[in-house]
C-alpha positions, 0 to 999 in steps of 0.5 A: 459982328456976330463973330465978334459977339461970339468971341466976347461971349466965349472970352467972357465964359472963359473968364467966368470959368477961370474965375469959377475954377479959382473960386473952387480952388480957393474954397477948397483951400479955405475949407482945408485951412478951416479944417486945419484951424478947427483941428488946431482949435480943438487941439488948443482947447484940449491943451487949455483943458489939460493946462487948466487941469495941470494948473488946478493940480498945481494949486492943490499941490501948493495948498497941500504943501502950504498946509503941510508946511503950516503943520510942520511949523506947528510941530516944530513950535511944539517940539521947541516948547517941549525941548524948552520944558525938558531943558527946564526940567533938566536944569531943575533936576541938575539943581536938585542933584547939586543940592543932594550932593551938597547935602550928602557932603554935609552929612558925610562931614557931619558923620566924620565930625561925629565919629571924631567927636565920638573917638574923643569922647570915648578916649575921655571916658576911658581916661575918666574911668581909669582915674575912677578905678572902674575896670573893663566891663561888657560895654562902655555904657555899663561902665559909665553907669557905674560912675555915679556910684564910684564917684560917691564912694570916692567922695565918701572916702576922701571926705572921711580922710579929710575929717579924720585928719582934721579931727586928728589935728584937733585931738593933737591939741586937745587930747582930753576930747571924749571920743565916745561922747562927741560921735553921738551928735549934738548935746540935748541941752541946746535949742535949735536956735543955739545950734544954728548959732554954733554952726554959724560961729564954727563956719570959719573954723571948719573951713580952716580945719578942712584946708589944713587937713587937705594941705597935710594930706597933700604933703603926704602924697608929694 
């Protein structure tokens, strides 16, 4: 009976010893696993910290990129506005250039017309001066300044010819006309009213005598 009890106690002790061994082994394995888990946890924590840092850097880079993009958009809009303004100014300059060219063409045409008119006028002046008998002079202006005097000379000469011819015709009909008394002027015996009446009465006679004298002079030149 004691042997049986001893065997039971021995078996129980062996079982307990095996259990303690298993427990010690399990605890050692658990400790190792816990250590490994701790290391992994620390590693994962470090990785999370790095990941959060990288995420922060990525967010900052994104914000900087967004800010840079907005600045680039503003610069683009400003450049487009400046381009549109420059284009408008260029169009204005182009229009001014076209207007200037058009004005220049008009001025050239006007100058050409003026030069042509001056040539025609100069030719007409030369013809007139030749007809009036005004010879070459220092300048055309100096020669034209003589036109008035020369015209008066020619008019007086022509008037004298007409009067001489008309008086000659009159004398041919009335040879007894006193050639000394008539050139002295109006007789003093007439009043102004009587002289005005004589002038009015002689108007048609004077016109007919002038026409007759002109026809007679022209027949000599034919």
